[in-house]
PDB file as gemmi writes it, atoms N, CA and C in Angstrom:
CRYST1    1.000    1.000    1.000  90.00  90.00  90.00 P 1                      
ATOM      1  N   MET A   1     -13.510 -13.837  -1.479  1.00  0.00           N  
ATOM      2  CA  MET A   1     -12.462 -12.978  -0.998  1.00  0.00           C  
ATOM      3  C   MET A   1     -11.602 -13.731   0.025  1.00  0.00           C  
ATOM      4  N   PRO A   2     -10.302 -13.864  -0.237  1.00  0.00           N  
ATOM      5  CA  PRO A   2      -9.449 -14.623   0.676  1.00  0.00           C  
ATOM      6  C   PRO A   2      -9.455 -14.122   2.116  1.00  0.00           C  
ATOM      7  N   PHE A   3      -9.389 -12.823   2.318  1.00  0.00           N  
ATOM      8  CA  PHE A   3      -9.393 -12.273   3.682  1.00  0.00           C  
ATOM      9  C   PHE A   3     -10.678 -11.511   3.976  1.00  0.00           C  
ATOM     10  N   GLY A   4     -11.668 -11.651   3.113  1.00  0.00           N  
ATOM     11  CA  GLY A   4     -12.966 -11.021   3.327  1.00  0.00           C  
ATOM     12  C   GLY A   4     -13.030  -9.548   2.994  1.00  0.00           C  
ATOM     13  N   LYS A   5     -12.037  -9.033   2.283  1.00  0.00           N  
ATOM     14  CA  LYS A   5     -12.049  -7.607   1.926  1.00  0.00           C  
ATOM     15  C   LYS A   5     -11.216  -7.378   0.671  1.00  0.00           C  
ATOM     16  N   VAL A   6     -11.345  -6.210   0.108  1.00  0.00           N  
ATOM     17  CA  VAL A   6     -10.551  -5.811  -1.047  1.00  0.00           C  
ATOM     18  C   VAL A   6      -9.345  -5.030  -0.540  1.00  0.00           C  
ATOM     19  N   PRO A   7      -8.296  -4.883  -1.294  1.00  0.00           N  
ATOM     20  CA  PRO A   7      -8.159  -5.258  -2.696  1.00  0.00           C  
ATOM     21  C   PRO A   7      -7.768  -6.721  -2.872  1.00  0.00           C  
ATOM     22  N   VAL A   8      -8.135  -7.244  -4.019  1.00  0.00           N  
ATOM     23  CA  VAL A   8      -7.760  -8.591  -4.433  1.00  0.00           C  
ATOM     24  C   VAL A   8      -7.443  -8.531  -5.920  1.00  0.00           C  
ATOM     25  N   LEU A   9      -6.345  -9.128  -6.302  1.00  0.00           N  
ATOM     26  CA  LEU A   9      -5.980  -9.249  -7.708  1.00  0.00           C  
ATOM     27  C   LEU A   9      -6.171 -10.706  -8.085  1.00  0.00           C  
ATOM     28  N   GLU A  10      -6.961 -10.957  -9.127  1.00  0.00           N  
ATOM     29  CA  GLU A  10      -7.181 -12.329  -9.574  1.00  0.00           C  
ATOM     30  C   GLU A  10      -6.501 -12.540 -10.914  1.00  0.00           C  
ATOM     31  N   ILE A  11      -5.634 -13.548 -10.953  1.00  0.00           N  
ATOM     32  CA  ILE A  11      -4.912 -13.885 -12.184  1.00  0.00           C  
ATOM     33  C   ILE A  11      -5.024 -15.375 -12.404  1.00  0.00           C  
ATOM     34  N   ASP A  12      -5.596 -15.749 -13.534  1.00  0.00           N  
ATOM     35  CA  ASP A  12      -5.762 -17.166 -13.894  1.00  0.00           C  
ATOM     36  C   ASP A  12      -6.446 -17.959 -12.781  1.00  0.00           C  
ATOM     37  N   GLY A  13      -7.457 -17.363 -12.177  1.00  0.00           N  
ATOM     38  CA  GLY A  13      -8.230 -18.036 -11.145  1.00  0.00           C  
ATOM     39  C   GLY A  13      -7.612 -18.026  -9.759  1.00  0.00           C  
ATOM     40  N   VAL A  14      -6.415 -17.463  -9.632  1.00  0.00           N  
ATOM     41  CA  VAL A  14      -5.753 -17.378  -8.331  1.00  0.00           C  
ATOM     42  C   VAL A  14      -5.965 -15.975  -7.778  1.00  0.00           C  
ATOM     43  N   MET A  15      -6.478 -15.898  -6.536  1.00  0.00           N  
ATOM     44  CA  MET A  15      -6.742 -14.605  -5.918  1.00  0.00           C  
ATOM     45  C   MET A  15      -5.586 -14.227  -4.994  1.00  0.00           C  
ATOM     46  N   LEU A  16      -5.041 -13.035  -5.209  1.00  0.00           N  
ATOM     47  CA  LEU A  16      -3.954 -12.510  -4.391  1.00  0.00           C  
ATOM     48  C   LEU A  16      -4.483 -11.318  -3.603  1.00  0.00           C  
ATOM     49  N   PRO A  17      -4.610 -11.453  -2.262  1.00  0.00           N  
ATOM     50  CA  PRO A  17      -5.114 -10.349  -1.449  1.00  0.00           C  
ATOM     51  C   PRO A  17      -3.985  -9.441  -0.970  1.00  0.00           C  
ATOM     52  N   GLU A  18      -4.369  -8.289  -0.425  1.00  0.00           N  
ATOM     53  CA  GLU A  18      -3.467  -7.325   0.228  1.00  0.00           C  
ATOM     54  C   GLU A  18      -2.707  -6.466  -0.779  1.00  0.00           C  
ATOM     55  N   SER A  19      -2.842  -5.162  -0.595  1.00  0.00           N  
ATOM     56  CA  SER A  19      -2.280  -4.208  -1.545  1.00  0.00           C  
ATOM     57  C   SER A  19      -0.766  -4.300  -1.660  1.00  0.00           C  
ATOM     58  N   ARG A  20      -0.065  -4.526  -0.540  1.00  0.00           N  
ATOM     59  CA  ARG A  20       1.402  -4.607  -0.619  1.00  0.00           C  
ATOM     60  C   ARG A  20       1.841  -5.822  -1.437  1.00  0.00           C  
ATOM     61  N   ALA A  21       1.208  -6.970  -1.215  1.00  0.00           N  
ATOM     62  CA  ALA A  21       1.543  -8.174  -1.974  1.00  0.00           C  
ATOM     63  C   ALA A  21       1.231  -7.977  -3.455  1.00  0.00           C  
ATOM     64  N   ILE A  22       0.120  -7.340  -3.740  1.00  0.00           N  
ATOM     65  CA  ILE A  22      -0.250  -7.052  -5.131  1.00  0.00           C  
ATOM     66  C   ILE A  22       0.781  -6.119  -5.754  1.00  0.00           C  
ATOM     67  N   GLY A  23       1.167  -5.090  -5.024  1.00  0.00           N  
ATOM     68  CA  GLY A  23       2.162  -4.142  -5.530  1.00  0.00           C  
ATOM     69  C   GLY A  23       3.491  -4.801  -5.829  1.00  0.00           C  
ATOM     70  N   ILE A  24       3.961  -5.664  -4.920  1.00  0.00           N  
ATOM     71  CA  ILE A  24       5.227  -6.365  -5.136  1.00  0.00           C  
ATOM     72  C   ILE A  24       5.131  -7.283  -6.353  1.00  0.00           C  
ATOM     73  N   TYR A  25       4.036  -8.013  -6.459  1.00  0.00           N  
ATOM     74  CA  TYR A  25       3.841  -8.910  -7.600  1.00  0.00           C  
ATOM     75  C   TYR A  25       3.903  -8.132  -8.917  1.00  0.00           C  
ATOM     76  N   LEU A  26       3.146  -7.034  -8.990  1.00  0.00           N  
ATOM     77  CA  LEU A  26       3.093  -6.249 -10.231  1.00  0.00           C  
ATOM     78  C   LEU A  26       4.428  -5.584 -10.524  1.00  0.00           C  
ATOM     79  N   ALA A  27       5.100  -5.082  -9.493  1.00  0.00           N  
ATOM     80  CA  ALA A  27       6.404  -4.446  -9.697  1.00  0.00           C  
ATOM     81  C   ALA A  27       7.402  -5.439 -10.273  1.00  0.00           C  
ATOM     82  N   LYS A  28       7.421  -6.659  -9.733  1.00  0.00           N  
ATOM     83  CA  LYS A  28       8.338  -7.668 -10.257  1.00  0.00           C  
ATOM     84  C   LYS A  28       7.959  -8.089 -11.672  1.00  0.00           C  
ATOM     85  N   LYS A  29       6.657  -8.240 -11.914  1.00  0.00           N  
ATOM     86  CA  LYS A  29       6.178  -8.672 -13.226  1.00  0.00           C  
ATOM     87  C   LYS A  29       6.543  -7.669 -14.321  1.00  0.00           C  
ATOM     88  N   PHE A  30       6.501  -6.372 -14.005  1.00  0.00           N  
ATOM     89  CA  PHE A  30       6.728  -5.342 -15.016  1.00  0.00           C  
ATOM     90  C   PHE A  30       8.090  -4.660 -14.883  1.00  0.00           C  
ATOM     91  N   GLY A  31       9.009  -5.295 -14.154  1.00  0.00           N  
ATOM     92  CA  GLY A  31      10.374  -4.792 -14.077  1.00  0.00           C  
ATOM     93  C   GLY A  31      10.547  -3.514 -13.287  1.00  0.00           C  
ATOM     94  N   LEU A  32       9.709  -3.283 -12.284  1.00  0.00           N  
ATOM     95  CA  LEU A  32       9.782  -2.063 -11.492  1.00  0.00           C  
ATOM     96  C   LEU A  32      10.203  -2.325 -10.047  1.00  0.00           C  
ATOM     97  N   ALA A  33      10.809  -3.482  -9.793  1.00  0.00           N  
ATOM     98  CA  ALA A  33      11.178  -3.852  -8.426  1.00  0.00           C  
ATOM     99  C   ALA A  33      12.680  -3.730  -8.191  1.00  0.00           C  
ATOM    100  N   GLY A  34      13.365  -2.944  -8.992  1.00  0.00           N  
ATOM    101  CA  GLY A  34      14.807  -2.785  -8.841  1.00  0.00           C  
ATOM    102  C   GLY A  34      15.566  -3.796  -9.678  1.00  0.00           C  
ATOM    103  N   THR A  35      16.841  -3.515  -9.852  1.00  0.00           N  
ATOM    104  CA  THR A  35      17.665  -4.380 -10.685  1.00  0.00           C  
ATOM    105  C   THR A  35      18.465  -5.398  -9.875  1.00  0.00           C  
ATOM    106  N   ASP A  36      18.482  -5.219  -8.548  1.00  0.00           N  
ATOM    107  CA  ASP A  36      19.172  -6.173  -7.681  1.00  0.00           C  
ATOM    108  C   ASP A  36      18.508  -6.151  -6.295  1.00  0.00           C  
ATOM    109  N   ASP A  37      19.025  -6.973  -5.404  1.00  0.00           N  
ATOM    110  CA  ASP A  37      18.427  -7.080  -4.070  1.00  0.00           C  
ATOM    111  C   ASP A  37      18.490  -5.765  -3.295  1.00  0.00           C  
ATOM    112  N   MET A  38      19.585  -4.993  -3.442  1.00  0.00           N  
ATOM    113  CA  MET A  38      19.711  -3.729  -2.723  1.00  0.00           C  
ATOM    114  C   MET A  38      18.687  -2.719  -3.215  1.00  0.00           C  
ATOM    115  N   GLU A  39      18.482  -2.603  -4.513  1.00  0.00           N  
ATOM    116  CA  GLU A  39      17.457  -1.687  -5.039  1.00  0.00           C  
ATOM    117  C   GLU A  39      16.074  -2.110  -4.572  1.00  0.00           C  
ATOM    118  N   PHE A  40      15.802  -3.414  -4.571  1.00  0.00           N  
ATOM    119  CA  PHE A  40      14.511  -3.890  -4.088  1.00  0.00           C  
ATOM    120  C   PHE A  40      14.332  -3.519  -2.614  1.00  0.00           C  
ATOM    121  N   ALA A  41      15.380  -3.683  -1.814  1.00  0.00           N  
ATOM    122  CA  ALA A  41      15.310  -3.327  -0.392  1.00  0.00           C  
ATOM    123  C   ALA A  41      15.089  -1.829  -0.211  1.00  0.00           C  
ATOM    124  N   GLN A  42      15.709  -1.011  -1.043  1.00  0.00           N  
ATOM    125  CA  GLN A  42      15.518   0.438  -0.964  1.00  0.00           C  
ATOM    126  C   GLN A  42      14.087   0.817  -1.327  1.00  0.00           C  
ATOM    127  N   ILE A  43      13.540   0.173  -2.325  1.00  0.00           N  
ATOM    128  CA  ILE A  43      12.147   0.411  -2.706  1.00  0.00           C  
ATOM    129  C   ILE A  43      11.223   0.002  -1.567  1.00  0.00           C  
ATOM    130  N   GLU A  44      11.498  -1.150  -0.950  1.00  0.00           N  
ATOM    131  CA  GLU A  44      10.701  -1.615   0.196  1.00  0.00           C  
ATOM    132  C   GLU A  44      10.773  -0.623   1.350  1.00  0.00           C  
ATOM    133  N   ALA A  45      11.967  -0.083   1.617  1.00  0.00           N  
ATOM    134  CA  ALA A  45      12.127   0.899   2.691  1.00  0.00           C  
ATOM    135  C   ALA A  45      11.294   2.143   2.404  1.00  0.00           C  
ATOM    136  N   LEU A  46      11.311   2.593   1.167  1.00  0.00           N  
ATOM    137  CA  LEU A  46      10.526   3.760   0.781  1.00  0.00           C  
ATOM    138  C   LEU A  46       9.034   3.493   0.918  1.00  0.00           C  
ATOM    139  N   MET A  47       8.593   2.304   0.527  1.00  0.00           N  
ATOM    140  CA  MET A  47       7.180   1.951   0.672  1.00  0.00           C  
ATOM    141  C   MET A  47       6.780   1.885   2.143  1.00  0.00           C  
ATOM    142  N   GLY A  48       7.644   1.346   2.986  1.00  0.00           N  
ATOM    143  CA  GLY A  48       7.364   1.314   4.415  1.00  0.00           C  
ATOM    144  C   GLY A  48       7.247   2.715   4.988  1.00  0.00           C  
ATOM    145  N   TYR A  49       8.133   3.605   4.563  1.00  0.00           N  
ATOM    146  CA  TYR A  49       8.086   4.999   5.002  1.00  0.00           C  
ATOM    147  C   TYR A  49       6.770   5.650   4.574  1.00  0.00           C  
ATOM    148  N   PHE A  50       6.364   5.405   3.332  1.00  0.00           N  
ATOM    149  CA  PHE A  50       5.110   5.969   2.827  1.00  0.00           C  
ATOM    150  C   PHE A  50       3.921   5.438   3.617  1.00  0.00           C  
ATOM    151  N   GLU A  51       3.903   4.140   3.932  1.00  0.00           N  
ATOM    152  CA  GLU A  51       2.814   3.571   4.729  1.00  0.00           C  
ATOM    153  C   GLU A  51       2.752   4.207   6.111  1.00  0.00           C  
ATOM    154  N   ASP A  52       3.915   4.432   6.737  1.00  0.00           N  
ATOM    155  CA  ASP A  52       3.955   5.103   8.040  1.00  0.00           C  
ATOM    156  C   ASP A  52       3.397   6.516   7.942  1.00  0.00           C  
ATOM    157  N   PHE A  53       3.755   7.226   6.865  1.00  0.00           N  
ATOM    158  CA  PHE A  53       3.262   8.586   6.648  1.00  0.00           C  
ATOM    159  C   PHE A  53       1.743   8.603   6.522  1.00  0.00           C  
ATOM    160  N   VAL A  54       1.206   7.683   5.737  1.00  0.00           N  
ATOM    161  CA  VAL A  54      -0.248   7.619   5.550  1.00  0.00           C  
ATOM    162  C   VAL A  54      -0.944   7.338   6.878  1.00  0.00           C  
ATOM    163  N   LYS A  55      -0.414   6.417   7.668  1.00  0.00           N  
ATOM    164  CA  LYS A  55      -1.000   6.131   8.975  1.00  0.00           C  
ATOM    165  C   LYS A  55      -0.976   7.357   9.871  1.00  0.00           C  
ATOM    166  N   GLU A  56       0.105   8.136   9.789  1.00  0.00           N  
ATOM    167  CA  GLU A  56       0.265   9.323  10.628  1.00  0.00           C  
ATOM    168  C   GLU A  56      -0.757  10.408  10.284  1.00  0.00           C  
ATOM    169  N   ILE A  57      -1.043  10.603   8.993  1.00  0.00           N  
ATOM    170  CA  ILE A  57      -1.944  11.690   8.599  1.00  0.00           C  
ATOM    171  C   ILE A  57      -3.392  11.246   8.416  1.00  0.00           C  
ATOM    172  N   GLN A  58      -3.669   9.971   8.568  1.00  0.00           N  
ATOM    173  CA  GLN A  58      -5.003   9.450   8.286  1.00  0.00           C  
ATOM    174  C   GLN A  58      -6.087  10.152   9.098  1.00  0.00           C  
ATOM    175  N   SER A  59      -5.906  10.309  10.394  1.00  0.00           N  
ATOM    176  CA  SER A  59      -6.953  10.929  11.208  1.00  0.00           C  
ATOM    177  C   SER A  59      -7.139  12.395  10.820  1.00  0.00           C  
ATOM    178  N   TRP A  60      -6.043  13.109  10.536  1.00  0.00           N  
ATOM    179  CA  TRP A  60      -6.159  14.499  10.097  1.00  0.00           C  
ATOM    180  C   TRP A  60      -6.935  14.578   8.785  1.00  0.00           C  
ATOM    181  N   PHE A  61      -6.621  13.688   7.866  1.00  0.00           N  
ATOM    182  CA  PHE A  61      -7.266  13.695   6.564  1.00  0.00           C  
ATOM    183  C   PHE A  61      -8.762  13.425   6.688  1.00  0.00           C  
ATOM    184  N   TYR A  62      -9.148  12.479   7.536  1.00  0.00           N  
ATOM    185  CA  TYR A  62     -10.558  12.181   7.739  1.00  0.00           C  
ATOM    186  C   TYR A  62     -11.314  13.398   8.246  1.00  0.00           C  
ATOM    187  N   VAL A  63     -10.700  14.175   9.123  1.00  0.00           N  
ATOM    188  CA  VAL A  63     -11.323  15.409   9.608  1.00  0.00           C  
ATOM    189  C   VAL A  63     -11.403  16.423   8.475  1.00  0.00           C  
ATOM    190  N   ALA A  64     -10.312  16.567   7.720  1.00  0.00           N  
ATOM    191  CA  ALA A  64     -10.248  17.555   6.646  1.00  0.00           C  
ATOM    192  C   ALA A  64     -11.312  17.325   5.576  1.00  0.00           C  
ATOM    193  N   ILE A  65     -11.640  16.065   5.282  1.00  0.00           N  
ATOM    194  CA  ILE A  65     -12.645  15.797   4.245  1.00  0.00           C  
ATOM    195  C   ILE A  65     -14.046  15.636   4.819  1.00  0.00           C  
ATOM    196  N   GLY A  66     -14.169  15.809   6.144  1.00  0.00           N  
ATOM    197  CA  GLY A  66     -15.486  15.748   6.763  1.00  0.00           C  
ATOM    198  C   GLY A  66     -15.973  14.354   7.118  1.00  0.00           C  
ATOM    199  N   TYR A  67     -15.112  13.373   7.053  1.00  0.00           N  
ATOM    200  CA  TYR A  67     -15.499  12.001   7.374  1.00  0.00           C  
ATOM    201  C   TYR A  67     -15.593  11.783   8.876  1.00  0.00           C  
ATOM    202  N   GLN A  68     -14.802  12.545   9.640  1.00  0.00           N  
ATOM    203  CA  GLN A  68     -14.827  12.502  11.098  1.00  0.00           C  
ATOM    204  C   GLN A  68     -14.895  13.907  11.649  1.00  0.00           C  
ATOM    205  N   GLN A  69     -15.347  14.027  12.881  1.00  0.00           N  
ATOM    206  CA  GLN A  69     -15.365  15.309  13.571  1.00  0.00           C  
ATOM    207  C   GLN A  69     -14.041  15.478  14.307  1.00  0.00           C  
ATOM    208  N   GLY A  70     -13.588  16.732  14.420  1.00  0.00           N  
ATOM    209  CA  GLY A  70     -12.371  17.005  15.176  1.00  0.00           C  
ATOM    210  C   GLY A  70     -11.644  18.222  14.641  1.00  0.00           C  
ATOM    211  N   ASP A  71     -10.501  18.497  15.240  1.00  0.00           N  
ATOM    212  CA  ASP A  71      -9.675  19.630  14.817  1.00  0.00           C  
ATOM    213  C   ASP A  71      -8.732  19.193  13.712  1.00  0.00           C  
ATOM    214  N   GLN A  72      -8.444  20.134  12.817  1.00  0.00           N  
ATOM    215  CA  GLN A  72      -7.518  19.830  11.721  1.00  0.00           C  
ATOM    216  C   GLN A  72      -6.091  20.217  12.096  1.00  0.00           C  
ATOM    217  N   VAL A  73      -5.763  20.111  13.352  1.00  0.00           N  
ATOM    218  CA  VAL A  73      -4.422  20.424  13.815  1.00  0.00           C  
ATOM    219  C   VAL A  73      -3.515  19.251  13.504  1.00  0.00           C  
ATOM    220  N   PHE A  74      -2.381  19.552  12.933  1.00  0.00           N  
ATOM    221  CA  PHE A  74      -1.441  18.473  12.591  1.00  0.00           C  
ATOM    222  C   PHE A  74      -0.163  18.654  13.347  1.00  0.00           C  
TER     223      PHE A  74                                                      
END                                                                             
């Protein structure tokens, strides 16, 4: 494991770590990374927004599924 953890995508013996790098690689490989630099930047902005959202709700979610103790106040 390159960074000692998953996720890792291995292609032809080359290991690519980190979910964002894997996502960008796959999006470009399968034509889902936009048709120009501006579309790619817009997709990146949306992904950054989604990552911020996940970080914001992570502690609430852990409480909601019983992984941590606490209030489910959001």
